[in-house]
VOTORTI-131985 format. One record per atom (N, C-alpha, C): residue number from 1; residue in one letter; atom name; z, y, x. Coordinates in steps of 0.001 Angstrom, whole numbers, padded with zeros to 6 digits. Layout:
BEGIN
> resi, resn, name, z, y, x
> NUM, A, CA, Z, Y, X
...
END
This chain:
BEGIN
> resi, resn, name, z, y, x
> 1, M, N, -007726, -016346, 005466
> 1, M, CA, -007070, -015913, 004231
> 1, M, C, -008148, -015662, 003387
> 2, A, N, -008022, -015882, 002027
> 2, A, CA, -008881, -015739, 000978
> 2, A, C, -009339, -014263, 000900
> 3, G, N, -010654, -014036, 000497
> 3, G, CA, -011158, -012756, 000256
> 3, G, C, -011222, -012172, -001172
> 4, G, N, -011510, -012972, -002111
> 4, G, CA, -011602, -012757, -003458
> 4, G, C, -012788, -011867, -003625
> 5, K, N, -013299, -011727, -004863
> 5, K, CA, -014510, -010971, -005251
> 5, K, C, -014008, -009478, -005482
> 6, H, N, -014567, -008601, -004980
> 6, H, CA, -014257, -007100, -005417
> 6, H, C, -014634, -006794, -006783
> 7, L, N, -013832, -006124, -007515
> 7, L, CA, -014129, -005742, -008881
> 7, L, C, -014608, -004167, -008847
> 8, L, N, -015773, -004062, -009178
> 8, L, CA, -016431, -002681, -009322
> 8, L, C, -016161, -002012, -007897
> 9, G, N, -016320, -002744, -006877
> 9, G, CA, -016340, -002040, -005555
> 9, G, C, -014876, -001472, -005216
> 10, K, N, -013917, -001747, -005975
> 10, K, CA, -012489, -001408, -005475
> 10, K, C, -011869, -002127, -004453
> 11, Q, N, -010826, -001664, -003860
> 11, Q, CA, -010119, -002264, -002808
> 11, Q, C, -009634, -003791, -003126
> 12, N, N, -009280, -004423, -002124
> 12, N, CA, -008884, -005815, -002194
> 12, N, C, -007497, -006053, -003097
> 13, T, N, -006987, -004992, -003695
> 13, T, CA, -005799, -005188, -004318
> 13, T, C, -006017, -005728, -005754
> 14, K, N, -007269, -005665, -006362
> 14, K, CA, -007609, -006220, -007598
> 14, K, C, -008747, -007273, -007288
> 15, R, N, -008563, -008622, -007791
> 15, R, CA, -009399, -009591, -007414
> 15, R, C, -009836, -010367, -008667
> 16, A, N, -011073, -010779, -008751
> 16, A, CA, -011450, -011846, -009678
> 16, A, C, -011821, -013026, -008921
> 17, F, N, -011210, -014224, -009484
> 17, F, CA, -011245, -015500, -008857
> 17, F, C, -012249, -016407, -009522
> 18, G, N, -012858, -015954, -010623
> 18, G, CA, -013948, -016805, -011314
> 18, G, C, -013219, -017120, -012651
> 19, T, N, -013809, -018271, -013215
> 19, T, CA, -013186, -018576, -014530
> 19, T, C, -012698, -020009, -014447
> 20, A, N, -011891, -020373, -015478
> 20, A, CA, -011176, -021611, -015517
> 20, A, C, -011489, -022328, -016897
> 21, K, N, -011907, -023432, -016914
> 21, K, CA, -012067, -024124, -018277
> 21, K, C, -010907, -024888, -018735
> 22, V, N, -010437, -024789, -019865
> 22, V, CA, -009367, -025279, -020503
> 22, V, C, -009737, -026705, -020759
> 23, G, N, -008977, -027750, -020331
> 23, G, CA, -009271, -029216, -020498
> 23, G, C, -008641, -029670, -021785
> 24, D, N, -009027, -030920, -022162
> 24, D, CA, -008492, -031552, -023283
> 24, D, C, -007023, -031404, -023600
> 25, R, N, -006185, -031514, -022505
> 25, R, CA, -004891, -031321, -022492
> 25, R, C, -004254, -030060, -022328
> 26, G, N, -005117, -029015, -022606
> 26, G, CA, -004777, -027597, -022315
> 26, G, C, -004428, -027112, -020904
> 27, Q, N, -004871, -027974, -019933
> 27, Q, CA, -004668, -027505, -018527
> 27, Q, C, -005848, -026776, -017932
> 28, I, N, -005572, -025859, -017012
> 28, I, CA, -006584, -025120, -016275
> 28, I, C, -006310, -025451, -014880
> 29, V, N, -007465, -025199, -014014
> 29, V, CA, -007296, -025204, -012582
> 29, V, C, -007416, -023932, -011994
> 30, I, N, -006377, -023499, -011361
> 30, I, CA, -006359, -022158, -010772
> 30, I, C, -007306, -022265, -009471
> 31, P, N, -008389, -021378, -009361
> 31, P, CA, -009324, -021492, -008228
> 31, P, C, -008529, -021612, -006896
> 32, K, N, -009078, -022384, -005985
> 32, K, CA, -008567, -022513, -004614
> 32, K, C, -008276, -021216, -003847
> 33, E, N, -009234, -020323, -003911
> 33, E, CA, -009023, -018957, -003314
> 33, E, C, -007883, -018468, -003791
> 34, A, N, -007478, -018303, -005109
> 34, A, CA, -006285, -017779, -005703
> 34, A, C, -005067, -018548, -005317
> 35, R, N, -005194, -019841, -005345
> 35, R, CA, -003883, -020560, -004821
> 35, R, C, -003623, -020294, -003391
> 36, E, N, -004714, -020260, -002399
> 36, E, CA, -004274, -019804, -001041
> 36, E, C, -003759, -018508, -000984
> 37, L, N, -004287, -017458, -001593
> 37, L, CA, -003902, -016217, -001427
> 37, L, C, -002465, -016060, -001960
> 38, F, N, -002031, -016449, -002990
> 38, F, CA, -000842, -016393, -003606
> 38, F, C, 000258, -017396, -003165
> 39, G, N, -000244, -018378, -002300
> 39, G, CA, 000599, -019499, -001772
> 39, G, C, 001154, -020476, -002923
> 40, I, N, 000353, -020685, -003907
> 40, I, CA, 000756, -021535, -005034
> 40, I, C, 000397, -023033, -004530
> 41, K, N, 001381, -023843, -004615
> 41, K, CA, 001296, -025291, -004102
> 41, K, C, 001557, -026215, -005315
> 42, P, N, 001059, -027255, -005245
> 42, P, CA, 001375, -028470, -006368
> 42, P, C, 002848, -028538, -006620
> 43, G, N, 003291, -028522, -007842
> 43, G, CA, 004740, -028581, -008124
> 43, G, C, 005379, -027222, -008426
> 44, D, N, 004731, -026123, -007926
> 44, D, CA, 005291, -024794, -008211
> 44, D, C, 005217, -024567, -009631
> 45, T, N, 006270, -023812, -010068
> 45, T, CA, 006553, -023420, -011562
> 45, T, C, 005906, -021941, -011673
> 46, L, N, 004907, -021789, -012679
> 46, L, CA, 004594, -020498, -012936
> 46, L, C, 004915, -019992, -014289
> 47, L, N, 005183, -018807, -014499
> 47, L, CA, 005518, -018203, -015922
> 47, L, C, 004353, -017628, -016526
> 48, I, N, 004204, -018017, -017861
> 48, I, CA, 003083, -017624, -018578
> 48, I, C, 003613, -016822, -019750
> 49, V, N, 003244, -015420, -019747
> 49, V, CA, 003523, -014592, -020817
> 49, V, C, 002328, -014017, -021491
> 50, G, N, 002420, -013518, -022616
> 50, G, CA, 001171, -012973, -023310
> 50, G, C, 001492, -012110, -024353
> 51, E, N, 000424, -011496, -024835
> 51, E, CA, 000547, -010567, -025994
> 51, E, C, -000845, -010712, -026622
> 52, S, N, -000857, -010815, -028047
> 52, S, CA, -002087, -011311, -028623
> 52, S, C, -003288, -010260, -028397
> 53, D, N, -002928, -008980, -028196
> 53, D, CA, -003927, -007937, -028150
> 53, D, C, -004428, -007776, -026644
> 54, T, N, -003543, -008058, -025652
> 54, T, CA, -004020, -007937, -024192
> 54, T, C, -004069, -009114, -023492
> 55, G, N, -003776, -010289, -023809
> 55, G, CA, -003994, -011557, -023198
> 55, G, C, -002696, -012051, -022453
> 56, L, N, -003170, -012916, -021458
> 56, L, CA, -002137, -013753, -020730
> 56, L, C, -001871, -013054, -019510
> 57, I, N, -000625, -013334, -018967
> 57, I, CA, -000330, -013077, -017474
> 57, I, C, 000348, -014360, -016948
> 58, I, N, -000070, -014690, -015758
> 58, I, CA, 000505, -015848, -015077
> 58, I, C, 001028, -015288, -013853
> 59, S, N, 002384, -015663, -013669
> 59, S, CA, 003068, -015024, -012531
> 59, S, C, 004132, -016121, -011985
> 60, R, N, 004585, -015758, -010794
> 60, R, CA, 005827, -016547, -010368
> 60, R, C, 006949, -016024, -011200
> 61, P, N, 007841, -017003, -011711
> 61, P, CA, 009149, -016398, -012380
> 61, P, C, 009942, -015518, -011585
> 62, E, N, 010094, -015715, -010217
> 62, E, CA, 010967, -014852, -009609
> 62, E, C, 010504, -013464, -009492
> 63, L, N, 009135, -013192, -009470
> 63, L, CA, 008469, -011826, -009405
> 63, L, C, 009133, -011083, -010791
> 64, L, N, 008913, -011658, -011852
> 64, L, CA, 009299, -011031, -012993
> 64, L, C, 010881, -010748, -013134
> 65, N, N, 011550, -011850, -012539
> 65, N, CA, 013010, -011632, -012537
> 65, N, C, 013385, -010538, -011586
> 66, N, N, 012795, -010329, -010516
> 66, N, CA, 013107, -009290, -009689
> 66, N, C, 012809, -008010, -010253
> 67, I, N, 011699, -007801, -011083
> 67, I, CA, 011268, -006641, -011737
> 67, I, C, 012282, -006214, -012791
> 68, A, N, 012738, -007346, -013641
> 68, A, CA, 013706, -007129, -014821
> 68, A, C, 015111, -006636, -014054
> 69, N, N, 015435, -007230, -012921
> 69, N, CA, 016636, -006773, -012323
> 69, N, C, 016578, -005447, -011832
> 70, E, N, 015460, -004808, -011350
> 70, E, CA, 015215, -003472, -011036
> 70, E, C, 015437, -002527, -012206
> 71, I, N, 014677, -002898, -013249
> 71, I, CA, 014711, -002141, -014499
> 71, I, C, 016290, -002071, -015001
> 72, L, N, 016837, -003268, -015068
> 72, L, CA, 018338, -003184, -015490
> 72, L, C, 019232, -002263, -014752
> 73, N, N, 018930, -002394, -013314
> 73, N, CA, 019788, -001670, -012411
> 73, N, C, 019444, -000029, -012708
> 74, I, N, 018310, 000304, -013022
> 74, I, CA, 017929, 001751, -013135
> 74, I, C, 018693, 002197, -014479
> 75, V, N, 018584, 001375, -015428
> 75, V, CA, 019223, 001718, -016760
> 75, V, C, 020664, 001823, -016526
> 76, K, N, 021217, 000849, -015740
> 76, K, CA, 022704, 000835, -015557
> 76, K, C, 023152, 002201, -014888
> 77, N, N, 022343, 002515, -013819
> 77, N, CA, 022616, 003694, -012971
> 77, N, C, 022464, 005037, -013745
> 78, E, N, 021611, 004987, -014849
> 78, E, CA, 021439, 006231, -015715
> 78, E, C, 022525, 006422, -016559
> 79, E, N, 023317, 005326, -016938
> 79, E, CA, 024374, 005529, -017919
> 79, E, C, 025584, 006197, -017392
END
C-alpha cells in the first residue's frame, strides 16, 4: 500500500503526493501513489469543486453525495 509523504511529521491521515503539471488540454496526471491509495482506476469519474480563495477539491462524487445526504438527514431530523 502506498505510504505518501508525511506533512510536517503528522500522522498518515494527511498526505502530499507531489505536484501535477497541467497539460495543453487542461489535463493533470494524478500521482500513482495517490491513485493506488484511493483506488482510482482509468475511467473513474471524479468531482472537482472549488472556491476562488481556497482552491480545488478533487473527490469521488459518491463521497460528497453521502456527506450531503447525512447533512440533509440531520436538518430533517431537527425540524
